[in-house]
C-alpha positions in Angstrom: 108.5 100.1 42.2 107.5 102.5 45.6 109.3 101.8 48.6 107.2 99.7 51.4 106.0 102.2 54.0 108.5 102.3 57.0 107.6 100.8 59.9 105.9 103.1 62.9 108.3 104.0 65.6 107.8 102.5 68.8 107.2 104.0 71.7 110.8 104.8 73.5 110.7 104.3 77.4 114.3 105.8 79.0 114.9 104.4 82.1 117.2 106.6 84.2 119.3 105.1 86.7 121.7 106.1 89.4 123.9 105.2 92.0 122.3 102.4 94.1 119.4 101.7 91.7 117.0 98.7 93.0 117.2 95.8 90.7 113.7 95.1 90.8 112.1 98.5 89.5 114.4 98.8 86.8 113.9 94.9 85.5 110.1 95.4 86.0 110.2 98.1 83.4 111.9 96.2 81.0 109.7 93.5 81.7 106.7 95.0 81.5 106.7 97.1 78.8 109.1 94.7 76.7 106.6 92.2 76.8 103.4 94.2 75.7 102.1 93.3 72.1 100.1 94.6 69.7 96.9 92.6 67.4 99.7 91.3 65.3 102.4 90.2 68.0 104.6 93.2 67.5 106.6 95.0 70.3 104.9 98.1 71.0 107.5 99.7 73.2 111.8 99.8 73.3 113.2 100.2 76.7 116.5 101.6 77.2 118.7 102.2 80.3 120.4 105.5 80.5 122.5 107.2 83.0 124.1 110.8 83.4 127.0 108.9 81.6 127.2 105.3 80.2 129.1 103.1 81.7 129.0 101.0 85.3 126.5 101.6 87.9 126.3 100.1 91.3 122.9 98.6 92.2 121.7 98.2 95.7 122.3 94.4 95.3 126.0 92.9 95.1 126.7 93.5 91.5 127.2 96.3 88.9 125.1 96.7 85.5 127.0 98.3 82.7 124.3 101.2 81.3 124.9 101.5 77.7 123.5 104.9 77.0 123.9 108.4 78.3 121.2 111.3 78.6 121.2 111.5 74.7 118.3 109.0 75.2 116.3 111.7 77.4 116.0 114.1 74.2 114.0 111.2 72.2 111.9 109.4 75.1 108.4 109.0 74.7 108.0 108.3 78.2 111.1 108.4 81.2 110.9 106.5 84.5 113.1 107.2 87.2 113.4 104.2 89.6 114.8 104.7 93.6 118.4 104.4 94.7 118.7 103.5 97.9 122.2 105.0 98.3 120.8 108.2 97.1 117.2 108.6 98.3 117.1 107.2 101.6 119.1 110.7 103.4 117.9 113.5 104.6 117.2 116.4 101.9 119.5 118.2 104.6 122.4 115.6 103.8 125.3 116.6 101.0 123.7 114.1 98.3 125.9 113.3 95.7 123.1 112.5 93.3 124.2 113.2 89.6 120.7 113.3 88.3 120.1 117.0 88.4 117.4 119.0 87.4 119.4 120.5 84.3 119.5 116.3 83.0 115.9 115.7 83.3 114.9 119.4 81.2 117.0 117.8 78.0 113.6 114.9 78.0 111.4 116.4 75.3 108.7 118.9 76.6 105.9 116.7 75.4 107.2 113.8 77.4 105.8 111.5 80.2 108.0 111.6 83.6 107.4 108.8 85.4 109.0 108.0 89.0 108.8 104.3 91.2 109.0 104.7 94.7 111.5 107.4 96.2 112.2 108.4 92.8 110.0 110.7 93.2 112.5 112.9 95.4 114.3 112.9 91.6 111.3 114.9 90.2 110.4 117.1 93.1 114.3 118.4 93.1 113.9 119.1 89.4 110.2 121.0 89.9 108.3 118.8 88.0 106.1 117.8 91.2 105.1 121.2 92.4 101.7 121.9 92.3 100.8 118.3 91.3 99.4 115.4 93.1 102.0 113.0 93.7 102.9 110.0 95.9 106.0 108.2 97.2 106.6 105.2 99.8 105.0 105.7 102.9 108.0 105.2 105.0 109.1 108.2 103.5 106.2 110.8 103.0 107.0 112.7 106.3 110.2 113.3 105.0 109.2 114.5 101.8 106.4 116.7 103.1 109.2 118.5 104.8 111.6 119.0 101.9 108.7 119.8 99.2 106.1 121.4 100.6 104.9 122.9 97.2 103.8 119.2 96.4 100.1 118.0 97.1 101.6 114.6 98.5 99.1 111.4 98.9 100.6 109.0 100.4 97.5 106.3 100.5 97.4 105.4 97.1 99.4 103.3 95.0 100.2 105.7 92.0 99.0 109.2 91.0 98.7 111.1 87.3 98.6 114.7 87.3 99.3 115.6 83.4 102.0 114.5 82.0 103.8 113.4 85.3 103.3 109.9 87.0 104.4 108.6 90.5 104.0 105.3 92.0 104.7 104.2 95.8 106.5 101.1 96.9 108.7 98.9 94.4 105.7 96.7 93.6 103.8 100.0 93.0 105.8 100.7 90.3 104.0 97.8 88.5 100.8 99.0 88.7 101.8 102.6 87.7 103.7 100.6 84.2 100.6 98.5 83.5 98.4 101.5 84.0 100.8 103.3 81.5 100.7 100.4 78.9 96.6 100.7 79.6 96.2 104.2 78.8 98.2 104.0 75.6 97.2 100.8 74.4 93.8 99.6 76.5 93.0 97.2 78.6 93.3 94.0 76.3 96.9 94.7 75.9 97.3 95.7 79.5 95.6 92.4 80.7 97.7 90.2 78.4 101.2 92.1 80.1 99.5 91.3 83.5 99.0 87.6 82.5 102.4 87.1 80.9 103.9 88.7 83.9 101.8 86.7 86.4 100.8 89.6 88.2 97.4 91.3 88.9 96.3 93.6 86.1 94.7 95.8 88.6 94.8 95.9 92.6 92.6 97.6 94.4 93.2 100.2 97.3 96.3 101.8 98.0 99.3 102.0 100.4 97.4 102.3 103.6 96.4 98.7 103.8 100.4 98.1 103.6 101.0 100.5 106.4 102.1 99.0 110.2 99.4 101.2 112.2 101.5 103.4 114.3 99.6 103.0 117.7 101.1 105.7 120.5 102.5 104.9 123.5 100.5 105.7 126.5 102.1 108.9 128.3 100.4 107.7 131.7 98.9 104.9 133.6 95.6 106.3 134.5 93.3 105.3 132.1 95.4 102.1 131.3 92.9 99.7 133.2 90.2 101.3 131.3 92.1 100.4 127.7 92.8 97.0 129.2 89.8 96.5 130.0 88.2 97.5 126.6 90.5 95.6 124.6 88.7 92.5 126.5 85.8 93.4 125.7 86.2 94.8 121.9 82.8 92.5 120.8 80.7 94.3 122.9 79.0 97.9 122.4 81.7 100.1 124.1 80.5 103.5 125.4 82.6 106.3 126.7 80.7 106.3 130.1 81.4 102.8 129.6 84.9 103.2 129.8 85.0 106.5 132.2 83.4 104.4 134.9 86.5 101.8 134.5 88.6 104.3 135.1 86.7 106.0 138.2 86.4 109.2 136.5 84.2 111.5 134.9 83.6 111.8 131.8 85.1 115.0 131.0 88.1 114.1 133.1 88.4 110.8 131.7 88.2 112.3 127.8 91.0 114.9 129.1 93.2 112.5 130.3 92.8 109.9 127.7 93.8 112.4 125.1 96.5 113.6 127.0 98.1 109.7 128.0 97.1 108.5 124.3 97.3 111.0 122.0 94.1 110.4 120.8 90.1 110.8 121.8 88.9 107.3 123.3 86.3 106.9 120.3 89.6 106.9 117.6 91.5 104.8 120.0 88.7 102.5 120.0 88.1 102.2 116.5 91.7 102.0 115.7 92.0 98.8 118.2 88.7 97.3 116.4 90.6 97.8 113.2 93.7 96.4 114.1 91.8 93.0 115.5 89.6 92.8 112.6 93.0 92.9 110.7 94.4 89.7 112.6 91.3 88.0 112.3 91.3 88.4 108.8 95.2 87.8 108.4 95.0 84.7 110.8 91.7 83.1 110.1 89.0 82.2 107.7 86.2 83.1 109.9 83.6 84.7 107.6 83.6 88.9 107.4 79.9 88.8 109.6 81.7 86.9 112.4 85.1 89.0 112.3 82.7 92.2 112.3 81.2 90.8 115.5 84.6 89.7 117.3 86.0 93.3 116.3 83.4 95.0 117.9 81.9 96.7 114.4 78.5 94.3 115.0 77.5 94.0 111.1 79.6 93.0 107.9 78.5 96.1 106.6 80.0 98.4 109.3 83.4 96.6 109.2 83.1 96.9 105.1 82.3 100.9 105.6 85.3 101.2 108.5 87.9 99.4 106.4 87.2 101.1 103.1 87.6 104.3 104.8 90.9 103.4 106.7 92.5 101.6 104.3 91.1 101.8 101.0 90.0 97.7 100.6 86.8 96.0 101.5 87.7 93.3 104.0 87.9 90.5 101.5 90.0 92.6 99.5 92.3 92.7 102.2 92.1 88.9 103.2 92.8 88.0 99.6 96.1 89.4 100.1 97.5 89.0 103.6 94.8 86.1 104.8 96.0 82.4 105.6 96.2 80.0 103.0 96.1 79.0 99.4 93.7 81.4 97.8 92.7 79.7 94.4 90.1 82.0 93.6 92.3 85.1 93.2 95.4 82.6 91.4 92.4 82.0 88.7 91.5 85.5 87.6 95.4 86.4 87.9 96.6 83.4 86.2 94.6 82.5 83.1 96.1 80.3 80.7 98.2 82.1 77.7 98.5 80.6 74.8 
């Protein structure tokens, strides 16, 4: 009697951890891939944690994890995921970084394996040369440092994750969830990915990118010649404001006002005014339940259509999506979409 056919090998995900690993990122990879099931309920992935050497690895919390596997897992893995490490990534590249994940270690992975990073784990991929000439992202707080260290990488700090061939990168910790769901979706389709999202109580897909989570830097004025005009403009953001209006309140010619404004603020008057209106709109969306059209009028955009256009260009999301994420009070509409009943 012939032997029954062997069960197909599950997709092996190796999570390569380092000293100071962030437990949320490590746990998210295990949870999201671990709950993925096929039509017959079979597990679709095996997830293994590995390090440069088996044994205890410090997390960035007050506990240590016991890593059972060494780099031999990398040679068998279909996907390699590198989470962030506060201990190793939050330093300048000029510093002496005692990171035992070397380019040679990553080179032991299969040539056809997918390689992904979460948050500042992108620094590891970049040091190994895996991101040269590729589009990538990392946490927005580390974007400037990343650009200085790796000018050959096409960094996009405004997105939640990137895909360039077999190499994937994601932004902050939660964006690692978006990336893992994307990988599941790529492997097994939207139905499986949506089921994983329901089981782990996360959105199956988030609109926009990192820009909506970034604190907008407002340059400190270097002088006060245009200060009265700026103060007046902030009190009248809901009104149409022209360059001539601003210059008149500063008692200057338009040309002189524009030159001094840029020198003092670091932006053109028009760019500064748009920035202030976006800040006002964000504040109203976060604190009030005013309709979008009313928010647009109070912030000086005039119409909801104009606000949506500027919001999409600056933040990558609609005002409604921004409010759903940051707005006041319970949001049952979003909850009902994210939390369908799981049989």
